[in-house]
KOLTIBA-222867 format. One line per 5 residues: number of its first residue (from 1); for each residue x, y, z of C-alpha. Coordinates in Angstrom, 3 decimals, padded with zeros to 6 digits. Layout:
N
NUM	X Y Z  ...;
***
This chain:
281
1	-054.005 -029.507 -016.755  -052.064 -028.061 -013.832  -048.298 -027.754 -014.060  -046.191 -029.271 -011.260  -043.135 -027.809 -009.524;
6	-041.072 -029.910 -007.117  -039.119 -028.096 -004.371  -036.128 -029.523 -002.486  -032.519 -028.863 -001.562  -029.560 -029.285 000.756;
11	-027.666 -026.252 001.998  -024.522 -025.720 004.050  -021.076 -024.187 003.754  -018.116 -026.270 004.841  -014.644 -025.487 006.066;
16	-012.514 -028.269 004.607  -009.910 -027.735 007.339  -012.316 -028.597 010.163  -012.234 -032.007 011.840  -015.898 -031.679 012.903;
21	-017.854 -033.754 010.386  -021.460 -032.764 009.667  -024.037 -035.533 009.838  -027.785 -036.062 010.120  -027.977 -034.480 013.579;
26	-026.527 -031.221 012.261  -029.253 -030.654 009.671  -032.710 -029.208 010.153  -035.277 -030.535 007.681  -038.129 -028.347 006.420;
31	-040.937 -029.954 004.458  -044.571 -029.551 003.373  -046.272 -026.365 004.651  -043.252 -025.386 006.757  -041.094 -025.302 003.639;
36	-043.631 -023.198 001.718  -043.880 -020.783 004.637  -040.100 -020.546 004.832  -039.779 -019.697 001.129  -042.430 -017.011 001.596;
41	-043.591 -016.846 -002.034  -047.170 -015.971 -003.132  -047.919 -019.558 -004.135  -051.703 -019.021 -003.942  -051.538 -016.629 -006.913;
46	-050.750 -019.545 -009.201  -053.826 -021.733 -009.189  -052.630 -023.337 -012.420  -049.556 -024.791 -010.680  -049.288 -027.533 -008.081;
51	-046.283 -026.925 -005.832  -044.740 -030.005 -004.231  -042.681 -028.958 -001.189  -040.533 -032.013 -000.526  -037.563 -031.581 001.834;
56	-034.985 -028.877 002.411  -031.950 -029.897 004.503  -030.055 -026.977 006.020  -027.328 -026.572 008.603  -025.152 -023.873 010.082;
61	-021.659 -023.438 008.603  -019.431 -026.277 009.765  -016.969 -028.931 008.760  -017.148 -031.396 005.850  -020.403 -033.295 005.266;
66	-020.212 -037.029 005.919  -020.140 -038.783 002.540  -022.507 -041.613 003.507  -025.049 -039.123 004.877  -024.753 -036.968 001.761;
71	-025.275 -039.876 -000.642  -028.175 -041.257 001.381  -029.843 -037.842 001.519  -029.654 -037.193 -002.215  -030.834 -040.741 -002.918;
76	-033.881 -040.135 -000.718  -034.610 -036.807 -002.430  -034.232 -038.437 -005.829  -036.629 -041.251 -004.890  -039.211 -038.681 -003.765;
81	-038.760 -036.805 -007.036  -039.319 -039.955 -009.101  -042.568 -040.629 -007.215  -043.815 -037.164 -008.245  -042.940 -037.412 -011.936;
86	-043.876 -036.339 -014.491  -043.194 -032.771 -013.376  -042.686 -029.494 -015.235  -040.160 -027.763 -012.998  -037.856 -028.057 -010.001;
91	-036.699 -025.409 -007.546  -033.420 -026.377 -005.884  -032.435 -024.439 -002.758  -028.724 -024.773 -002.077  -025.739 -022.856 -000.731;
96	-022.968 -023.764 -003.135  -020.024 -024.233 -000.772  -020.496 -027.799 000.405  -017.455 -030.002 000.940  -017.716 -033.800 000.834;
101	-014.437 -035.707 000.878  -014.109 -037.747 -002.309  -016.707 -035.716 -004.260  -015.107 -032.677 -005.881  -018.394 -030.949 -006.776;
106	-021.172 -032.047 -004.367  -023.772 -029.590 -005.695  -022.989 -030.538 -009.291  -023.131 -034.227 -008.396  -026.581 -033.771 -006.842;
111	-027.978 -031.535 -009.594  -026.757 -033.850 -012.361  -028.488 -036.773 -010.657  -031.710 -034.776 -010.333  -031.549 -033.828 -014.007;
116	-031.115 -037.469 -015.039  -034.412 -038.429 -013.392  -036.687 -035.982 -015.233  -037.587 -035.308 -018.853  -035.562 -032.921 -021.000;
121	-038.559 -030.557 -020.970  -038.494 -030.241 -017.171  -036.966 -026.894 -016.197  -034.643 -026.549 -013.188  -034.090 -023.317 -011.282;
126	-031.274 -023.058 -008.744  -030.938 -020.681 -005.790  -027.466 -020.083 -004.285  -025.704 -018.100 -001.594  -023.338 -015.504 -003.099;
131	-020.477 -017.377 -001.395  -021.216 -020.419 -003.537  -018.982 -022.028 -006.147  -020.034 -022.455 -009.757  -018.987 -025.296 -012.097;
136	-019.675 -026.358 -015.689  -021.563 -029.402 -014.388  -024.007 -027.177 -012.529  -024.532 -024.783 -015.446  -025.124 -027.621 -017.935;
141	-027.895 -029.133 -015.807  -029.980 -026.079 -014.874  -032.178 -023.617 -016.754  -032.237 -020.644 -014.356  -029.964 -019.330 -011.625;
146	-030.327 -016.764 -008.813  -027.940 -015.896 -005.974  -028.072 -013.545 -003.007  -026.943 -009.987 -003.719  -026.259 -008.972 -000.147;
151	-023.627 -009.884 002.440  -024.641 -009.925 005.255  -027.563 -011.785 003.650  -030.822 -009.858 003.874  -032.315 -010.910 000.535;
156	-032.652 -014.666 001.043  -036.409 -014.852 000.439  -036.176 -012.357 -002.432  -033.632 -014.672 -004.074  -035.971 -017.644 -003.756;
161	-038.666 -015.490 -005.398  -036.358 -014.561 -008.297  -035.520 -018.206 -008.899  -039.180 -019.225 -008.734  -040.411 -016.353 -010.918;
166	-037.949 -017.237 -013.689  -038.981 -020.894 -013.411  -042.699 -020.103 -013.546  -042.283 -017.724 -016.486  -040.339 -020.411 -018.303;
171	-043.041 -023.012 -017.706  -046.154 -020.882 -018.291  -044.859 -018.353 -020.829  -042.055 -020.392 -022.371  -039.765 -017.428 -021.704;
176	-036.397 -018.018 -023.324  -033.340 -018.168 -021.065  -029.643 -018.958 -021.470  -027.089 -018.994 -018.655  -023.707 -017.416 -019.332;
181	-020.937 -017.672 -016.775  -017.328 -016.683 -016.396  -014.747 -017.509 -013.730  -012.989 -014.644 -011.973  -009.584 -015.654 -010.518;
186	-010.109 -013.832 -007.228  -010.804 -015.439 -003.845  -011.180 -013.450 -000.632  -013.012 -013.987 002.650  -016.512 -012.694 003.282;
191	-015.074 -010.056 005.624  -013.314 -008.516 002.611  -016.292 -008.554 000.270  -019.251 -007.183 002.216  -021.891 -005.529 000.051;
196	-022.528 -002.773 002.620  -019.113 -001.192 001.938  -017.126 -000.367 -001.184  -016.188 -001.678 -003.655  -018.812 -004.435 -003.510;
201	-021.579 -002.010 -002.550  -021.427 -000.361 -005.983  -020.569 -003.551 -007.881  -023.685 -005.303 -006.607  -025.861 -002.225 -007.052;
206	-024.910 -002.229 -010.727  -026.302 -005.759 -011.149  -029.801 -004.321 -010.926  -028.941 -001.772 -013.633  -027.857 -004.568 -015.956;
211	-031.123 -006.397 -015.230  -033.043 -003.546 -016.879  -031.312 -004.071 -020.212  -033.238 -005.714 -023.037  -032.290 -009.372 -023.389;
216	-031.086 -009.680 -019.782  -033.214 -011.644 -017.304  -031.146 -011.759 -014.097  -027.489 -010.989 -013.220  -025.377 -012.510 -010.448;
221	-021.917 -012.293 -008.941  -020.554 -015.093 -006.753  -017.680 -014.180 -004.457  -016.862 -017.826 -003.797  -015.846 -019.509 -000.570;
226	-012.267 -019.237 000.653  -012.446 -021.742 003.533  -012.899 -024.809 001.347  -009.655 -025.913 -000.268  -011.081 -027.053 -003.607;
231	-010.228 -026.524 -007.286  -013.659 -025.009 -007.956  -013.195 -022.283 -005.322  -013.253 -018.963 -007.170  -015.479 -015.985 -007.856;
236	-017.745 -015.983 -010.914  -020.170 -013.840 -012.900  -023.438 -015.487 -013.990  -026.069 -013.993 -016.280  -029.525 -015.266 -017.243;
241	-030.368 -013.871 -020.659  -032.669 -014.194 -023.648  -029.871 -013.099 -025.987  -026.528 -014.948 -025.881  -024.490 -012.073 -027.271;
246	-025.869 -009.536 -024.804  -025.443 -012.046 -021.972  -021.779 -012.628 -022.818  -021.094 -008.903 -022.959  -022.766 -008.198 -019.625;
251	-021.143 -011.213 -017.994  -017.721 -009.902 -019.050  -018.575 -006.455 -017.647  -019.581 -007.913 -014.288  -016.461 -010.062 -014.129;
256	-014.208 -007.088 -014.959  -015.986 -004.838 -012.468  -014.951 -007.250 -009.707  -011.499 -008.066 -011.139  -010.564 -004.400 -011.557;
261	-011.378 -003.708 -007.900  -009.599 -006.757 -006.500  -006.953 -004.698 -004.690  -009.703 -002.643 -003.039  -011.131 -005.746 -001.360;
266	-009.980 -005.161 002.202  -011.335 -005.900 005.673  -014.116 -003.508 006.645  -013.017 -003.660 010.274  -009.688 -003.275 012.081;
271	-007.367 -006.079 011.022  -003.765 -007.154 011.514  -001.207 -007.805 008.780  000.643 -011.060 009.381  003.809 -009.923 007.654;
276	004.431 -007.369 010.404  004.944 -010.128 012.940  003.098 -010.705 016.193  005.785 -008.880 018.207  004.217 -005.552 017.257;
281	001.236 -006.212 019.525;
***
């Protein structure tokens, strides 16, 4: 009998200081064949899996997401999911820096609801932007995690593939996976943490070296999102692993590699120091 994987998501990053509220008109919706084409994964290779491309809501970076729109959207996605059950896996495509007034962890809220509607055997794989925010609620309700490793982002489709490959291996091969994560109390803007310049260039390059270690499945480093004034806003190291002890050790190494270079995180273009005063212009 064919396995079934449901695909959906909602993705945006929000500046909590903006007065421009995002609503239905701000989101593009990809579904069916358009969504499969967008993900750009070799789906046809897996004739033993039925992929169900539901809906992916995405918008450009903007202000907070309207709460009523957010709740209605996740309710609609959840209803579609229930209609497709029983299923074996879910791919969630998200950003990780959404802001909805009155909901402290929108992604966690959504993922927890998704998890509650499927069996405990259903595996969930999550794809994030590297400027996303991680929480315990998210970690507790997923089985696999993959985030971009480039900023500017040139590995979006590769990240979707990583998330899907881990999910498929878990379903078809029952490949063991644990997710270890650790907060890093550092928060800087994207302009100070580009992966095309140091120190992030080397830090992110080393993630692929860790991936080659026995017991490690996939390593990630989230820089976090500075423009949303939330308690969850911080950097974090996240490791998918078959061995808990190895995962914890590597996660600590990744976290320290970023922490130890925190004072090297500077603008990679000409910038102005506020403490000098504007009169120096």
